[in-house]
C-alpha positions as protocol buffer text, in pm:
chain_id: "A"
residue {
  index: 1
  type: MET
  ca { x: -2414 y: -2432 z: -2621 }
}
residue {
  index: 2
  type: ASN
  ca { x: -2037 y: -2458 z: -2653 }
}
residue {
  index: 3
  type: ILE
  ca { x: -1903 y: -2596 z: -2322 }
}
residue {
  index: 4
  type: ARG
  ca { x: -1606 y: -2353 z: -2318 }
}
residue {
  index: 5
  type: PHE
  ca { x: -1835 y: -2056 z: -2390 }
}
residue {
  index: 6
  type: ALA
  ca { x: -2079 y: -2177 z: -2109 }
}
residue {
  index: 7
  type: SER
  ca { x: -1778 y: -2209 z: -1864 }
}
residue {
  index: 8
  type: ARG
  ca { x: -1672 y: -1860 z: -1955 }
}
residue {
  index: 9
  type: ILE
  ca { x: -2016 y: -1718 z: -1886 }
}
residue {
  index: 10
  type: LEU
  ca { x: -2022 y: -1899 z: -1547 }
}
residue {
  index: 11
  type: GLN
  ca { x: -1684 y: -1757 z: -1449 }
}
residue {
  index: 12
  type: MET
  ca { x: -1796 y: -1397 z: -1548 }
}
residue {
  index: 13
  type: TRP
  ca { x: -2119 y: -1450 z: -1342 }
}
residue {
  index: 14
  type: LEU
  ca { x: -1936 y: -1567 z: -1038 }
}
residue {
  index: 15
  type: ALA
  ca { x: -1685 y: -1282 z: -1060 }
}
residue {
  index: 16
  type: SER
  ca { x: -1984 y: -1044 z: -1083 }
}
residue {
  index: 17
  type: LEU
  ca { x: -2129 y: -1202 z: -767 }
}
residue {
  index: 18
  type: VAL
  ca { x: -1804 y: -1155 z: -582 }
}
residue {
  index: 19
  type: VAL
  ca { x: -1789 y: -782 z: -676 }
}
residue {
  index: 20
  type: LEU
  ca { x: -2146 y: -730 z: -581 }
}
residue {
  index: 21
  type: SER
  ca { x: -2090 y: -910 z: -247 }
}
residue {
  index: 22
  type: LEU
  ca { x: -1783 y: -700 z: -167 }
}
residue {
  index: 23
  type: THR
  ca { x: -1962 y: -382 z: -266 }
}
residue {
  index: 24
  type: GLY
  ca { x: -2255 y: -481 z: -56 }
}
residue {
  index: 25
  type: CYS
  ca { x: -2032 y: -560 z: 247 }
}
residue {
  index: 26
  type: GLN
  ca { x: -1868 y: -211 z: 213 }
}
residue {
  index: 27
  type: THR
  ca { x: -2206 y: -46 z: 197 }
}
residue {
  index: 28
  type: VAL
  ca { x: -2323 y: -219 z: 507 }
}
residue {
  index: 29
  type: TYR
  ca { x: -1997 y: -137 z: 678 }
}
residue {
  index: 30
  type: TYR
  ca { x: -2021 y: 232 z: 597 }
}
residue {
  index: 31
  type: GLU
  ca { x: -2389 y: 245 z: 704 }
}
residue {
  index: 32
  type: ALA
  ca { x: -2307 y: 69 z: 1037 }
}
residue {
  index: 33
  type: MET
  ca { x: -2019 y: 314 z: 1098 }
}
residue {
  index: 34
  type: GLU
  ca { x: -2241 y: 610 z: 1032 }
}
residue {
  index: 35
  type: LYS
  ca { x: -2491 y: 486 z: 1286 }
}
residue {
  index: 36
  type: MET
  ca { x: -2208 y: 495 z: 1537 }
}
residue {
  index: 37
  type: GLY
  ca { x: -2114 y: 844 z: 1438 }
}
residue {
  index: 38
  type: TYR
  ca { x: -1825 y: 772 z: 1195 }
}
residue {
  index: 39
  type: HIS
  ca { x: -1881 y: 915 z: 851 }
}
residue {
  index: 40
  type: LYS
  ca { x: -1682 y: 831 z: 538 }
}
residue {
  index: 41
  type: ARG
  ca { x: -1474 y: 1140 z: 590 }
}
residue {
  index: 42
  type: ASP
  ca { x: -1367 y: 1014 z: 932 }
}
residue {
  index: 43
  type: ILE
  ca { x: -1300 y: 664 z: 794 }
}
residue {
  index: 44
  type: LEU
  ca { x: -1088 y: 812 z: 516 }
}
residue {
  index: 45
  type: VAL
  ca { x: -877 y: 1003 z: 764 }
}
residue {
  index: 46
  type: SER
  ca { x: -829 y: 691 z: 972 }
}
residue {
  index: 47
  type: ASP
  ca { x: -740 y: 477 z: 673 }
}
residue {
  index: 48
  type: VAL
  ca { x: -489 y: 735 z: 554 }
}
residue {
  index: 49
  type: GLU
  ca { x: -334 y: 723 z: 900 }
}
residue {
  index: 50
  type: LYS
  ca { x: -309 y: 352 z: 891 }
}
residue {
  index: 51
  type: ALA
  ca { x: -161 y: 354 z: 539 }
}
residue {
  index: 52
  type: ARG
  ca { x: 99 y: 613 z: 649 }
}
residue {
  index: 53
  type: ASP
  ca { x: 189 y: 391 z: 948 }
}
residue {
  index: 54
  type: ALA
  ca { x: 211 y: 87 z: 733 }
}
residue {
  index: 55
  type: GLN
  ca { x: 454 y: 263 z: 505 }
}
residue {
  index: 56
  type: ALA
  ca { x: 657 y: 383 z: 794 }
}
residue {
  index: 57
  type: ASP
  ca { x: 681 y: 33 z: 928 }
}
residue {
  index: 58
  type: ALA
  ca { x: 777 y: -102 z: 586 }
}
residue {
  index: 59
  type: LYS
  ca { x: 1036 y: 165 z: 545 }
}
residue {
  index: 60
  type: GLU
  ca { x: 1217 y: 54 z: 868 }
}
residue {
  index: 61
  type: GLN
  ca { x: 1169 y: -308 z: 775 }
}
residue {
  index: 62
  type: PHE
  ca { x: 1344 y: -256 z: 430 }
}
residue {
  index: 63
  type: LYS
  ca { x: 1625 y: -74 z: 609 }
}
residue {
  index: 64
  type: SER
  ca { x: 1666 y: -373 z: 842 }
}
residue {
  index: 65
  type: ALA
  ca { x: 1658 y: -621 z: 548 }
}
residue {
  index: 66
  type: LEU
  ca { x: 1932 y: -420 z: 368 }
}
residue {
  index: 67
  type: GLU
  ca { x: 2147 y: -427 z: 674 }
}
residue {
  index: 68
  type: ARG
  ca { x: 2099 y: -807 z: 706 }
}
residue {
  index: 69
  type: PHE
  ca { x: 2176 y: -867 z: 331 }
}
residue {
  index: 70
  type: SER
  ca { x: 2489 y: -651 z: 360 }
}
residue {
  index: 71
  type: SER
  ca { x: 2602 y: -845 z: 671 }
}
residue {
  index: 72
  type: VAL
  ca { x: 2563 y: -1175 z: 487 }
}
residue {
  index: 73
  type: LEU
  ca { x: 2767 y: -1051 z: 190 }
}
residue {
  index: 74
  type: ASN
  ca { x: 3036 y: -941 z: 422 }
}
residue {
  index: 75
  type: PHE
  ca { x: 3053 y: -1278 z: 587 }
}
residue {
  index: 76
  type: GLN
  ca { x: 3381 y: -1326 z: 765 }
}
residue {
  index: 77
  type: GLY
  ca { x: 3316 y: -1658 z: 930 }
}
residue {
  index: 78
  type: GLY
  ca { x: 3061 y: -1831 z: 1151 }
}
residue {
  index: 79
  type: ASP
  ca { x: 2746 y: -2021 z: 1085 }
}
residue {
  index: 80
  type: LEU
  ca { x: 2635 y: -1964 z: 729 }
}
residue {
  index: 81
  type: GLN
  ca { x: 2302 y: -2139 z: 781 }
}
residue {
  index: 82
  type: ASP
  ca { x: 2229 y: -1908 z: 1074 }
}
residue {
  index: 83
  type: LYS
  ca { x: 2293 y: -1606 z: 865 }
}
residue {
  index: 84
  type: TYR
  ca { x: 2074 y: -1736 z: 582 }
}
residue {
  index: 85
  type: ASP
  ca { x: 1795 y: -1813 z: 819 }
}
residue {
  index: 86
  type: LYS
  ca { x: 1796 y: -1458 z: 956 }
}
residue {
  index: 87
  type: LEU
  ca { x: 1803 y: -1315 z: 596 }
}
residue {
  index: 88
  type: SER
  ca { x: 1513 y: -1539 z: 506 }
}
residue {
  index: 89
  type: ALA
  ca { x: 1319 y: -1422 z: 805 }
}
residue {
  index: 90
  type: GLU
  ca { x: 1389 y: -1058 z: 707 }
}
residue {
  index: 91
  type: TYR
  ca { x: 1253 y: -1135 z: 355 }
}
residue {
  index: 92
  type: GLU
  ca { x: 935 y: -1287 z: 501 }
}
residue {
  index: 93
  type: GLN
  ca { x: 887 y: -996 z: 731 }
}
residue {
  index: 94
  type: SER
  ca { x: 941 y: -748 z: 442 }
}
residue {
  index: 95
  type: GLU
  ca { x: 680 y: -944 z: 236 }
}
residue {
  index: 96
  type: GLN
  ca { x: 428 y: -904 z: 520 }
}
residue {
  index: 97
  type: ARG
  ca { x: 502 y: -523 z: 547 }
}
residue {
  index: 98
  type: ALA
  ca { x: 486 y: -482 z: 176 }
}
residue {
  index: 99
  type: GLN
  ca { x: 140 y: -660 z: 171 }
}
residue {
  index: 100
  type: ALA
  ca { x: 19 y: -443 z: 462 }
}
residue {
  index: 101
  type: VAL
  ca { x: 95 y: -142 z: 260 }
}
residue {
  index: 102
  type: HIS
  ca { x: -87 y: -269 z: -51 }
}
residue {
  index: 103
  type: ASP
  ca { x: -394 y: -357 z: 167 }
}
residue {
  index: 104
  type: ARG
  ca { x: -393 y: -17 z: 343 }
}
residue {
  index: 105
  type: VAL
  ca { x: -364 y: 180 z: 17 }
}
residue {
  index: 106
  type: ALA
  ca { x: -651 y: -17 z: -135 }
}
residue {
  index: 107
  type: SER
  ca { x: -857 y: 58 z: 168 }
}
residue {
  index: 108
  type: VAL
  ca { x: -785 y: 435 z: 121 }
}
residue {
  index: 109
  type: GLU
  ca { x: -895 y: 410 z: -244 }
}
residue {
  index: 110
  type: ASP
  ca { x: -1217 y: 225 z: -166 }
}
residue {
  index: 111
  type: VAL
  ca { x: -1336 y: 472 z: 99 }
}
residue {
  index: 112
  type: SER
  ca { x: -1234 y: 781 z: -98 }
}
residue {
  index: 113
  type: GLU
  ca { x: -1445 y: 660 z: -393 }
}
residue {
  index: 114
  type: ALA
  ca { x: -1737 y: 604 z: -166 }
}
residue {
  index: 115
  type: LEU
  ca { x: -1692 y: 953 z: -12 }
}
residue {
  index: 116
  type: PHE
  ca { x: -1663 y: 1146 z: -320 }
}
residue {
  index: 117
  type: THR
  ca { x: -1952 y: 958 z: -494 }
}
residue {
  index: 118
  type: GLU
  ca { x: -2176 y: 1038 z: -198 }
}
residue {
  index: 119
  type: TRP
  ca { x: -2057 y: 1404 z: -182 }
}
residue {
  index: 120
  type: LYS
  ca { x: -2122 y: 1459 z: -547 }
}
residue {
  index: 121
  type: ALA
  ca { x: -2469 y: 1312 z: -529 }
}
residue {
  index: 122
  type: GLU
  ca { x: -2557 y: 1529 z: -223 }
}
residue {
  index: 123
  type: LEU
  ca { x: -2464 y: 1849 z: -411 }
}
residue {
  index: 124
  type: GLU
  ca { x: -2787 y: 1788 z: -619 }
}
residue {
  index: 125
  type: GLU
  ca { x: -2994 y: 1797 z: -298 }
}
residue {
  index: 126
  type: TYR
  ca { x: -2921 y: 2158 z: -206 }
}
residue {
  index: 127
  type: SER
  ca { x: -3190 y: 2422 z: -259 }
}
residue {
  index: 128
  type: ASN
  ca { x: -2956 y: 2699 z: -159 }
}
residue {
  index: 129
  type: ALA
  ca { x: -2717 y: 2788 z: -441 }
}
residue {
  index: 130
  type: ASN
  ca { x: -2453 y: 2949 z: -218 }
}
residue {
  index: 131
  type: LEU
  ca { x: -2431 y: 2655 z: 12 }
}
residue {
  index: 132
  type: ARG
  ca { x: -2408 y: 2417 z: -289 }
}
residue {
  index: 133
  type: ARG
  ca { x: -2129 y: 2629 z: -441 }
}
residue {
  index: 134
  type: THR
  ca { x: -1939 y: 2634 z: -110 }
}
residue {
  index: 135
  type: SER
  ca { x: -1971 y: 2255 z: -80 }
}
residue {
  index: 136
  type: GLN
  ca { x: -1856 y: 2214 z: -434 }
}
residue {
  index: 137
  type: GLN
  ca { x: -1555 y: 2420 z: -370 }
}
residue {
  index: 138
  type: LYS
  ca { x: -1468 y: 2218 z: -69 }
}
residue {
  index: 139
  type: LEU
  ca { x: -1517 y: 1895 z: -257 }
}
residue {
  index: 140
  type: ASP
  ca { x: -1285 y: 2022 z: -536 }
}
residue {
  index: 141
  type: HIS
  ca { x: -1013 y: 2119 z: -285 }
}
residue {
  index: 142
  type: THR
  ca { x: -1039 y: 1785 z: -104 }
}
residue {
  index: 143
  type: GLN
  ca { x: -1024 y: 1589 z: -425 }
}
residue {
  index: 144
  type: LYS
  ca { x: -713 y: 1785 z: -540 }
}
residue {
  index: 145
  type: GLN
  ca { x: -541 y: 1712 z: -219 }
}
residue {
  index: 146
  type: TYR
  ca { x: -646 y: 1351 z: -226 }
}
residue {
  index: 147
  type: ALA
  ca { x: -506 y: 1323 z: -588 }
}
residue {
  index: 148
  type: GLN
  ca { x: -162 y: 1440 z: -469 }
}
residue {
  index: 149
  type: LEU
  ca { x: -181 y: 1193 z: -175 }
}
residue {
  index: 150
  type: ILE
  ca { x: -281 y: 885 z: -368 }
}
residue {
  index: 151
  type: LYS
  ca { x: -19 y: 959 z: -639 }
}
residue {
  index: 152
  type: ALA
  ca { x: 257 y: 969 z: -373 }
}
residue {
  index: 153
  type: MET
  ca { x: 121 y: 650 z: -210 }
}
residue {
  index: 154
  type: LYS
  ca { x: 82 y: 464 z: -541 }
}
residue {
  index: 155
  type: ARG
  ca { x: 435 y: 573 z: -647 }
}
residue {
  index: 156
  type: ALA
  ca { x: 591 y: 446 z: -332 }
}
residue {
  index: 157
  type: GLU
  ca { x: 391 y: 137 z: -347 }
}
residue {
  index: 158
  type: LYS
  ca { x: 501 y: 59 z: -697 }
}
residue {
  index: 159
  type: LYS
  ca { x: 866 y: 94 z: -588 }
}
residue {
  index: 160
  type: MET
  ca { x: 828 y: -194 z: -347 }
}
residue {
  index: 161
  type: ASP
  ca { x: 778 y: -451 z: -621 }
}
residue {
  index: 162
  type: PRO
  ca { x: 1126 y: -443 z: -784 }
}
residue {
  index: 163
  type: VAL
  ca { x: 1284 y: -439 z: -440 }
}
residue {
  index: 164
  type: MET
  ca { x: 1093 y: -736 z: -324 }
}
residue {
  index: 165
  type: ALA
  ca { x: 1169 y: -922 z: -650 }
}
residue {
  index: 166
  type: ALA
  ca { x: 1539 y: -852 z: -618 }
}
residue {
  index: 167
  type: PHE
  ca { x: 1531 y: -958 z: -243 }
}
residue {
  index: 168
  type: LYS
  ca { x: 1356 y: -1277 z: -328 }
}
residue {
  index: 169
  type: ASP
  ca { x: 1615 y: -1363 z: -598 }
}
residue {
  index: 170
  type: GLN
  ca { x: 1899 y: -1328 z: -352 }
}
residue {
  index: 171
  type: VAL
  ca { x: 1729 y: -1538 z: -83 }
}
residue {
  index: 172
  type: LEU
  ca { x: 1641 y: -1818 z: -332 }
}
residue {
  index: 173
  type: PHE
  ca { x: 1993 y: -1810 z: -477 }
}
residue {
  index: 174
  type: LEU
  ca { x: 2151 y: -1849 z: -135 }
}
residue {
  index: 175
  type: LYS
  ca { x: 1906 y: -2119 z: -37 }
}
residue {
  index: 176
  type: HIS
  ca { x: 2060 y: -2349 z: -290 }
}
residue {
  index: 177
  type: ASN
  ca { x: 2413 y: -2202 z: -300 }
}
residue {
  index: 178
  type: LEU
  ca { x: 2500 y: -2156 z: 73 }
}
residue {
  index: 179
  type: ASN
  ca { x: 2876 y: -2120 z: 46 }
}
residue {
  index: 180
  type: ALA
  ca { x: 3140 y: -1846 z: 62 }
}
residue {
  index: 181
  type: LYS
  ca { x: 3188 y: -1848 z: -320 }
}
residue {
  index: 182
  type: ALA
  ca { x: 2823 y: -1796 z: -389 }
}
residue {
  index: 183
  type: ILE
  ca { x: 2801 y: -1509 z: -130 }
}
residue {
  index: 184
  type: ALA
  ca { x: 3108 y: -1345 z: -295 }
}
residue {
  index: 185
  type: SER
  ca { x: 2938 y: -1361 z: -632 }
}
residue {
  index: 186
  type: LEU
  ca { x: 2635 y: -1156 z: -505 }
}
residue {
  index: 187
  type: LYS
  ca { x: 2847 y: -865 z: -385 }
}
residue {
  index: 188
  type: ASN
  ca { x: 2800 y: -684 z: -718 }
}
residue {
  index: 189
  type: GLU
  ca { x: 2428 y: -696 z: -645 }
}
residue {
  index: 190
  type: LEU
  ca { x: 2457 y: -495 z: -331 }
}
residue {
  index: 191
  type: VAL
  ca { x: 2503 y: -165 z: -495 }
}
residue {
  index: 192
  type: ALA
  ca { x: 2187 y: -207 z: -701 }
}
residue {
  index: 193
  type: VAL
  ca { x: 1991 y: -327 z: -401 }
}
residue {
  index: 194
  type: GLU
  ca { x: 2103 y: -26 z: -194 }
}
residue {
  index: 195
  type: SER
  ca { x: 2015 y: 209 z: -478 }
}
residue {
  index: 196
  type: ASP
  ca { x: 1661 y: 59 z: -504 }
}
residue {
  index: 197
  type: ILE
  ca { x: 1591 y: 63 z: -138 }
}
residue {
  index: 198
  type: SER
  ca { x: 1730 y: 416 z: -108 }
}
residue {
  index: 199
  type: SER
  ca { x: 1493 y: 525 z: -386 }
}
residue {
  index: 200
  type: LEU
  ca { x: 1204 y: 337 z: -223 }
}
residue {
  index: 201
  type: ILE
  ca { x: 1265 y: 498 z: 115 }
}
residue {
  index: 202
  type: LYS
  ca { x: 1273 y: 846 z: -41 }
}
residue {
  index: 203
  type: GLU
  ca { x: 935 y: 777 z: -211 }
}
residue {
  index: 204
  type: MET
  ca { x: 788 y: 640 z: 109 }
}
residue {
  index: 205
  type: GLU
  ca { x: 906 y: 949 z: 312 }
}
residue {
  index: 206
  type: ALA
  ca { x: 736 y: 1170 z: 45 }
}
residue {
  index: 207
  type: SER
  ca { x: 422 y: 967 z: 74 }
}
residue {
  index: 208
  type: ILE
  ca { x: 425 y: 998 z: 450 }
}
residue {
  index: 209
  type: GLN
  ca { x: 457 y: 1367 z: 436 }
}
residue {
  index: 210
  type: GLU
  ca { x: 170 y: 1393 z: 195 }
}
residue {
  index: 211
  type: ALA
  ca { x: -39 y: 1182 z: 428 }
}
residue {
  index: 212
  type: ASP
  ca { x: 47 y: 1403 z: 724 }
}
residue {
  index: 213
  type: SER
  ca { x: -56 y: 1713 z: 521 }
}
residue {
  index: 214
  type: PHE
  ca { x: -374 y: 1559 z: 412 }
}
residue {
  index: 215
  type: ILE
  ca { x: -477 y: 1448 z: 772 }
}
residue {
  index: 216
  type: SER
  ca { x: -380 y: 1794 z: 896 }
}
residue {
  index: 217
  type: THR
  ca { x: -595 y: 1976 z: 641 }
}
residue {
  index: 218
  type: MET
  ca { x: -892 y: 1745 z: 695 }
}
residue {
  index: 219
  type: ALA
  ca { x: -868 y: 1813 z: 1071 }
}
residue {
  index: 220
  type: LYS
  ca { x: -868 y: 2188 z: 1023 }
}
residue {
  index: 221
  type: GLU
  ca { x: -1173 y: 2174 z: 791 }
}
residue {
  index: 222
  type: GLN
  ca { x: -1392 y: 1989 z: 1038 }
}
């Protein structure tokens, strides 16, 4: 057998094992939670709350990072290294907040898929047509609301990438060009950065509102 082909087969096999392992872990987790009285619906609401809070934290962090970047560009004297260190710390904190948002949104997607898959399967177990129809209508309504929610979350999540890329560029540039002339050369970038962060914050606020609406609706339907 061709060595390269065999290596490719091995990689695919290992990747499949990882997927199966993660899926198995999720299944065990959901089963354990159900035994404690927490169903997938409850976990979904909890994960949406965590994703909402992560976005709120990220929003405030990006505001703080913009203020720090602006203060560096408006440098009027003092310790340049100190200002750079603080800006770099803001970038690292922003990176952590952004990753938290990515992780929380992924968790929401995982549990929603498990919930809706289970819900659809259980529709086939009804013997009472009226009850099955009512459950189907409730499922359709929940899926429709969820679709609006995840669309808003993903839209806000996607907006973070160009902001983080631009922020990283500024920090890297200043790291190797820490002088007044270099700082002055970045002032033209401030308008674009402000615009990107303003757009990101707007999308995050819309996503947070969708999350609040989804949580409220799920609570009323219990």
